[in-house]
C-alpha positions in Angstrom: -11.9 21.7 12.0 -12.3 18.3 12.0 -9.4 16.1 13.3 -10.1 13.0 10.7 -10.0 14.3 7.3 -12.7 12.5 4.8 -12.3 12.2 1.4 -13.7 13.6 -1.0 -13.1 11.1 -3.8 -13.2 6.8 -4.2 -10.1 7.0 -6.4 -6.7 4.5 -5.6 -9.6 2.5 -3.6 -9.4 -0.4 -6.1 -9.7 -3.5 -4.2 -6.5 -5.8 -5.4 -8.5 -9.3 -5.4 -11.3 -6.6 -7.5 -8.2 -6.0 -10.0 -6.3 -9.0 -10.2 -9.7 -10.4 -11.4 -10.4 -7.9 -13.7 -7.1 -8.6 -15.2 -8.1 -12.2 -15.2 -10.8 -11.2 -17.1 -9.2 -8.6 -19.8 -5.9 -11.8 -20.5 -9.3 -14.1 -21.2 -9.7 -11.9 -24.0 -12.4 -9.2 -23.3 -12.1 -6.1 -23.7 -10.7 -3.8 -21.9 -13.7 -0.7 -21.4 -16.0 -3.6 -21.2 -14.3 -5.6 -18.2 -13.4 -1.7 -16.6 -17.1 -0.7 -16.6 -18.4 -4.2 -15.5 -15.8 -4.4 -12.5 -16.7 -0.2 -11.7 -13.1 0.4 -12.4 -11.7 3.4 -14.3 -10.4 1.8 -18.1 -7.3 4.1 -18.0 -6.6 2.2 -14.6 -7.3 -1.5 -15.9 -5.4 -0.3 -19.0 -2.7 0.7 -17.6 -2.2 -2.3 -14.4 -2.5 -5.2 -17.1 0.6 -3.4 -18.9 1.9 -4.0 -15.7 1.4 -7.4 -15.7 2.0 -7.9 -18.5 5.6 -6.3 -18.8 6.5 -7.4 -15.0 9.1 -10.0 -14.8 7.5 -12.0 -12.4 3.9 -12.1 -13.8 2.3 -14.6 -11.3 2.5 -12.0 -8.4 -0.5 -10.4 -8.2 0.5 -7.3 -6.2 -0.5 -4.3 -7.7 1.3 -1.2 -6.0 0.2 2.3 -6.2 2.5 5.1 -8.1 3.4 6.3 -5.3 6.8 4.8 -4.8 8.7 7.7 -4.3 6.8 8.9 -0.4 7.8 4.9 0.2 9.3 4.7 2.9 9.4 1.1 4.0 10.0 -1.6 1.7 7.3 -4.5 1.3 9.0 -7.1 2.5 10.7 -4.9 5.9 6.0 -3.5 6.3 5.2 -7.2 6.4 8.1 -7.6 8.9 6.9 -4.9 11.2 3.4 -5.9 10.3 4.1 -9.4 11.9 6.7 -7.9 15.3 3.1 -5.9 15.9 1.0 -8.9 15.3 3.4 -11.7 17.3 3.5 -8.9 20.3 -0.1 -8.0 20.4 -0.1 -11.8 20.8 2.8 -12.2 23.9 -0.2 -9.7 25.4 2.2 -6.8 25.1 0.6 -5.3 22.6 2.3 -1.5 21.3 0.4 1.7 21.4 -0.9 3.4 18.2 2.3 6.0 19.0 5.1 3.4 20.5 3.8 1.6 16.2 5.1 4.7 15.3 8.3 5.4 17.1 9.2 1.7 16.2 8.4 2.9 12.8 11.0 5.7 12.5 13.0 3.8 14.6 13.7 0.4 11.8 14.2 3.4 9.3 17.0 5.3 10.8 18.4 2.2 11.6 18.3 1.2 8.1 19.4 4.3 7.2 16.0 4.9 5.3 15.3 8.0 3.2 12.5 9.3 5.6 10.2 12.5 5.5 11.6 15.2 7.7 8.3 15.6 10.2 9.6 11.5 11.1 12.5 13.1 11.6 12.0 16.6 13.9 9.2 14.5 15.7 11.2 11.6 16.4 8.6 9.0 14.8 6.1 8.3 12.1 3.4 11.3 11.9 0.1 8.7 11.9 -1.2 10.3 8.4 2.0 8.3 7.3 1.0 4.4 6.4 3.7 1.7 7.9 1.4 -1.3 7.8 
């Protein structure tokens, strides 16, 4: 049995830069279908992202989140703080191993009383499948 999961599809793998350029093209007057075919994006996804962009409170903010918000543990700002801490500690030659980084994520979530999966509580660390940074 393989230890590393191999994706069977490429759904949800659109780069943020490609998506933002596609949204700009649609807003410039090109059709959603033409832009989607040209960039290799699903037209339904592109239409949904354009609608989200137009309805957002801050349209200049070009962060396109996934639709999996209920599974998120950290906000974008919290993820950035953890990632910056890990980068700073590695630059000071005190890098953390992956297990220590997962334990740091668990402790951060515990201290901030965030909703986390039960597997984190059982293992006292973030499970390796979770994308925390």
